[in-house]
N, CA, C and O of each residue as an XYZ file, in Angstrom:
208
protein
N       0.831     -1.190      0.017
C       0.003     -0.005     -0.022
C       0.914      1.270      0.010
O       0.670      2.226     -0.726
N       1.911      1.260      0.834
C       2.793      2.408      0.885
C       3.512      2.623     -0.482
O       3.734      3.751     -0.921
N       3.841      1.549     -1.089
C       4.563      1.620     -2.358
C       3.695      2.345     -3.411
O       4.170      3.207     -4.150
N       2.477      1.980     -3.443
C       1.539      2.625     -4.420
C       1.399      4.102     -4.098
O       1.315      4.912     -5.021
N       1.371      4.483     -2.844
C       1.291      5.846     -2.364
C       2.531      6.608     -2.890
O       2.383      7.679     -3.478
N       3.699      6.086     -2.691
C       4.906      6.754     -3.149
C       4.953      6.857     -4.631
O       5.420      7.864     -5.163
N       4.466      5.814     -5.351
C       4.419      5.808     -6.785
C       3.506      6.974     -7.264
O       3.831      7.746     -8.167
N       2.376      7.029     -6.604
C       1.379      8.123     -6.962
C       1.990      9.486     -6.790
O       1.831     10.371     -7.631
N       2.707      9.647     -5.663
C       3.285     10.964     -5.269
C       4.354     11.292     -6.363
O       4.400     12.412     -6.872
N       5.205     10.291     -6.708
C       6.255     10.546     -7.703
C       5.675     10.895     -9.058
O       6.189     11.785     -9.735
N       4.617     10.216     -9.467
C       3.909     10.559    -10.725
C       3.382     11.895    -10.693
O       3.491     12.636    -11.670
N       2.774     12.274     -9.543
C       2.087     13.564     -9.388
C       3.174     14.680     -9.553
O       3.005     15.693    -10.231
N       4.310     14.375     -8.852
C       5.429     15.367     -8.898
C       5.974     15.486    -10.315
O       6.258     16.587    -10.786
N       6.120     14.330    -11.005
C       6.545     14.412    -12.423
C       5.593     15.236    -13.297
O       6.013     16.073    -14.096
N       4.280     14.962    -13.110
C       3.294     15.698    -13.858
C       3.358     17.159    -13.557
O       3.298     17.981    -14.471
N       3.483     17.521    -12.271
C       3.576     18.889    -11.864
C       4.878     19.583    -12.494
O       4.830     20.739    -12.915
N       5.979     18.850    -12.529
C       7.171     19.368    -13.055
C       7.039     19.584    -14.597
O       7.546     20.568    -15.137
N       6.339     18.633    -15.294
C       6.135     18.787    -16.696
C       5.265     20.012    -16.969
O       5.537     20.788    -17.884
N       4.248     20.169    -16.187
C       3.345     21.339    -16.361
C       4.063     22.625    -16.135
O       3.839     23.605    -16.844
N       4.982     22.636    -15.090
C       5.726     23.831    -14.848
C       6.618     24.238    -15.970
O       6.738     25.404    -16.344
N       7.258     23.184    -16.502
C       8.150     23.376    -17.624
C       7.448     23.951    -18.876
O       7.912     24.899    -19.510
N       6.344     23.339    -19.175
C       5.595     23.802    -20.366
C       5.049     25.189    -20.118
O       5.000     25.999    -21.043
N       4.638     25.488    -18.899
C       4.149     26.842    -18.576
C       5.295     27.891    -18.748
O       5.111     28.968    -19.314
N       6.498     27.498    -18.216
C       7.610     28.439    -18.362
C       7.987     28.642    -19.785
O       8.365     29.748    -20.174
N       7.895     27.586    -20.600
C       8.164     27.654    -22.028
C       7.204     28.648    -22.732
O       7.578     29.520    -23.517
N       5.945     28.419    -22.364
C       4.867     29.302    -23.029
C       5.092     30.713    -22.593
O       4.984     31.640    -23.396
N       5.412     30.900    -21.297
C       5.571     32.340    -20.791
C       6.786     32.921    -21.444
O       6.735     34.081    -21.853
N       7.868     32.213    -21.575
C       9.142     32.790    -22.196
C       8.860     33.096    -23.640
O       9.243     34.150    -24.150
N       8.160     32.134    -24.332
C       7.830     32.395    -25.754
C       6.960     33.615    -25.897
O       7.187     34.429    -26.793
N       5.962     33.770    -25.036
C       5.072     34.972    -25.166
C       5.858     36.225    -24.855
O       5.713     37.224    -25.559
N       6.673     36.207    -23.840
C       7.410     37.480    -23.525
C       8.401     37.752    -24.655
O       8.615     38.923    -24.972
N       9.020     36.749    -25.286
C       9.824     36.935    -26.407
C       9.084     37.571    -27.586
O       9.566     38.513    -28.216
N       7.937     37.042    -27.851
C       7.113     37.552    -28.973
C       6.665     38.994    -28.705
O       6.642     39.825    -29.613
N       6.301     39.284    -27.413
C       5.922     40.638    -27.073
C       7.117     41.649    -27.217
O       6.969     42.782    -27.676
N       8.234     41.171    -26.812
C       9.459     42.022    -26.897
C       9.784     42.275    -28.381
O      10.144     43.405    -28.710
N       9.683     41.318    -29.277
C       9.918     41.513    -30.747
C       8.827     42.453    -31.299
O       9.120     43.354    -32.085
N       7.595     42.238    -30.890
C       6.511     43.081    -31.402
C       6.737     44.558    -30.933
O       6.544     45.492    -31.711
N       7.138     44.741    -29.684
C       7.408     46.095    -29.160
C       8.563     46.733    -29.931
O       8.524     47.922    -30.247
N       9.605     45.924    -30.237
C      10.712     46.466    -31.024
C      10.309     46.925    -32.351
O      10.716     48.000    -32.793
N       9.479     46.110    -33.044
C       8.968     46.467    -34.399
C       8.158     47.703    -34.334
O       8.317     48.597    -35.166
N       7.245     47.789    -33.320
C       6.449     48.995    -33.158
C       7.237     50.214    -32.891
O       6.876     51.294    -33.357
N       8.295     50.094    -32.163
C       9.116     51.242    -31.890
C       9.863     51.688    -33.076
O      10.070     52.885    -33.276
N      10.282     50.741    -33.887
C      11.102     51.081    -35.082
C      10.268     51.662    -36.210
O      10.783     52.446    -37.007
N       8.986     51.297    -36.301
C       8.118     51.872    -37.294
C       7.213     52.946    -36.701
O       6.797     52.833    -35.548
N       6.900     53.993    -37.478
C       6.011     55.028    -37.016
C       4.580     54.475    -36.719
O       4.154     53.475    -37.296
N       3.907     55.124    -35.854
C       2.603     54.598    -35.421
C       1.593     54.560    -36.552
O       0.712     53.700    -36.577
N       1.714     55.473    -37.472
C       0.732     55.560    -38.568
C       0.979     54.547    -39.675
O       0.132     54.324    -40.540
N       2.199     53.918    -39.625
C       2.511     52.819    -40.616
C       2.070     51.489    -40.054
O       1.676     50.585    -40.790
N       2.142     51.377    -38.718
C       1.839     50.072    -38.100
C       0.325     49.796    -38.186
O      -0.487     50.609    -37.744
N      -0.057     48.590    -38.787
C      -1.430     48.182    -38.839
C      -1.987     47.854    -37.486
O      -1.270     47.329    -36.634
N      -3.227     48.142    -37.265
C      -3.799     47.913    -35.915
C      -4.532     46.603    -35.838
O      -5.132     46.312    -34.803
N      -4.519     45.799    -36.871
C      -5.087     44.492    -36.760
C      -3.907     43.519    -36.632
O      -4.114     42.311    -36.520
């Protein structure tokens, strides 16, 4: 019984770690995209930049 408990805990921890890693990847990707977009917006005048 104790073995299954520890197995469940380890699986849960692995799942949590995987989720954290994917969340970090998504956040870093989003921040990178936002930084690039801000750079492009700063380099181009506001009246040239499309709003869609």
